[in-house]
BAMARKOL-593982 format. One record per residue (C-alpha): x, y, z; chain; residue in three letters. Coordinates in steps of 0.1 Angstrom, whole numbers. Example, Ala and Ser with C-alpha at 12.3 -4.5 7.8 and 13.67 -1.06 7.14 Angstrom:
<lumse east="123" north="-45" up="78" c="A" r="ALA"/>
<lumse east="137" north="-11" up="71" c="A" r="SER"/>
//
This chain:
<lumse east="0" north="0" up="0" c="A" r="MET"/>
<lumse east="10" north="36" up="-4" c="A" r="ALA"/>
<lumse east="-8" north="69" up="-2" c="A" r="GLY"/>
<lumse east="-4" north="106" up="4" c="A" r="GLN"/>
<lumse east="-7" north="124" up="37" c="A" r="ARG"/>
<lumse east="6" north="159" up="42" c="A" r="LEU"/>
<lumse east="1" north="185" up="16" c="A" r="HIS"/>
<lumse east="23" north="216" up="21" c="A" r="ILE"/>
<lumse east="17" north="242" up="-7" c="A" r="PRO"/>
<lumse east="36" north="229" up="-37" c="A" r="GLY"/>
<lumse east="45" north="196" up="-21" c="A" r="HIS"/>
<lumse east="28" north="163" up="-13" c="A" r="ALA"/>
<lumse east="41" north="136" up="11" c="A" r="GLU"/>
<lumse east="41" north="100" up="0" c="A" r="ILE"/>
<lumse east="32" north="80" up="30" c="A" r="SER"/>
<lumse east="26" north="45" up="44" c="A" r="ALA"/>
<lumse east="46" north="26" up="17" c="A" r="VAL"/>
<lumse east="42" north="-10" up="29" c="A" r="CYS"/>
<lumse east="46" north="-44" up="13" c="A" r="THR"/>
<lumse east="34" north="-76" up="30" c="A" r="HIS"/>
<lumse east="65" north="-96" up="42" c="A" r="PRO"/>
<lumse east="56" north="-125" up="20" c="A" r="GLU"/>
<lumse east="57" north="-103" up="-11" c="A" r="HIS"/>
<lumse east="89" north="-82" up="-8" c="A" r="THR"/>
<lumse east="114" north="-81" up="-36" c="A" r="GLY"/>
<lumse east="87" north="-83" up="-63" c="A" r="LYS"/>
<lumse east="87" north="-46" up="-73" c="A" r="GLY"/>
<lumse east="53" north="-38" up="-57" c="A" r="TYR"/>
<lumse east="66" north="-9" up="-36" c="A" r="ALA"/>
<lumse east="83" north="6" up="-67" c="A" r="ARG"/>
<lumse east="50" north="4" up="-87" c="A" r="GLN"/>
<lumse east="30" north="20" up="-59" c="A" r="LEU"/>
<lumse east="56" north="47" up="-56" c="A" r="LEU"/>
<lumse east="56" north="54" up="-93" c="A" r="LEU"/>
<lumse east="18" north="57" up="-92" c="A" r="HIS"/>
<lumse east="19" north="82" up="-64" c="A" r="GLN"/>
<lumse east="48" north="101" up="-81" c="A" r="LEU"/>
<lumse east="27" north="104" up="-113" c="A" r="HIS"/>
<lumse east="-4" north="116" up="-93" c="A" r="ARG"/>
<lumse east="17" north="143" up="-75" c="A" r="ILE"/>
<lumse east="36" north="155" up="-105" c="A" r="LYS"/>
<lumse east="4" north="156" up="-126" c="A" r="ALA"/>
<lumse east="-9" north="184" up="-103" c="A" r="VAL"/>
<lumse east="24" north="203" up="-103" c="A" r="GLY"/>
<lumse east="35" north="194" up="-68" c="A" r="GLU"/>
<lumse east="69" north="181" up="-56" c="A" r="THR"/>
<lumse east="68" north="147" up="-39" c="A" r="PRO"/>
<lumse east="87" north="140" up="-6" c="A" r="TYR"/>
<lumse east="88" north="112" up="19" c="A" r="LEU"/>
<lumse east="106" north="101" up="50" c="A" r="HIS"/>
<lumse east="121" north="68" up="60" c="A" r="VAL"/>
<lumse east="139" north="53" up="90" c="A" r="ARG"/>
<lumse east="176" north="53" up="86" c="A" r="ALA"/>
<lumse east="178" north="16" up="93" c="A" r="ASP"/>
<lumse east="153" north="7" up="65" c="A" r="ASN"/>
<lumse east="180" north="0" up="39" c="A" r="GLU"/>
<lumse east="157" north="-19" up="15" c="A" r="ARG"/>
<lumse east="133" north="11" up="13" c="A" r="ALA"/>
<lumse east="161" north="36" up="9" c="A" r="ILE"/>
<lumse east="175" north="17" up="-21" c="A" r="LYS"/>
<lumse east="141" north="18" up="-38" c="A" r="VAL"/>
<lumse east="136" north="55" up="-30" c="A" r="TYR"/>
<lumse east="171" north="64" up="-43" c="A" r="GLU"/>
<lumse east="165" north="43" up="-75" c="A" r="SER"/>
<lumse east="135" north="66" up="-82" c="A" r="LEU"/>
<lumse east="156" north="98" up="-77" c="A" r="GLY"/>
<lumse east="150" north="106" up="-41" c="A" r="PHE"/>
<lumse east="180" north="118" up="-21" c="A" r="ALA"/>
<lumse east="186" north="123" up="16" c="A" r="LYS"/>
<lumse east="179" north="159" up="27" c="A" r="ARG"/>
<lumse east="181" north="158" up="65" c="A" r="THR"/>
<lumse east="179" north="135" up="95" c="A" r="ASP"/>
<lumse east="147" north="132" up="114" c="A" r="MET"/>
<lumse east="141" north="116" up="148" c="A" r="TYR"/>
<lumse east="111" north="95" up="157" c="A" r="PHE"/>
<lumse east="100" north="91" up="193" c="A" r="TYR"/>
<lumse east="76" north="64" up="204" c="A" r="VAL"/>
<lumse east="55" north="73" up="235" c="A" r="LEU"/>
<lumse east="40" north="46" up="256" c="A" r="ARG"/>
<lumse east="15" north="48" up="283" c="A" r="LYS"/>
<lumse east="28" north="35" up="316" c="A" r="GLU"/>
<lumse east="10" north="5" up="331" c="A" r="LYS"/>
<lumse east="-7" north="14" up="363" c="A" r="GLN"/>
//
């Protein structure tokens, strides 16, 4: 699956790019990304996305489509304490 989430004027975020573990390596993520890229560019916007630094497989796909690292981001996971 893949979709769009944030729309900053002139830009659109490609989000939630996921492939079921039993179907990785078959090019599905690439095809989904190409579809989103086409949709975003068709309306004159610039696509962007984010990825965890340890997700090497995704980074390779993104780089093969012309994406390049711009900056580091940090993700925090908050968890409710058990009472």
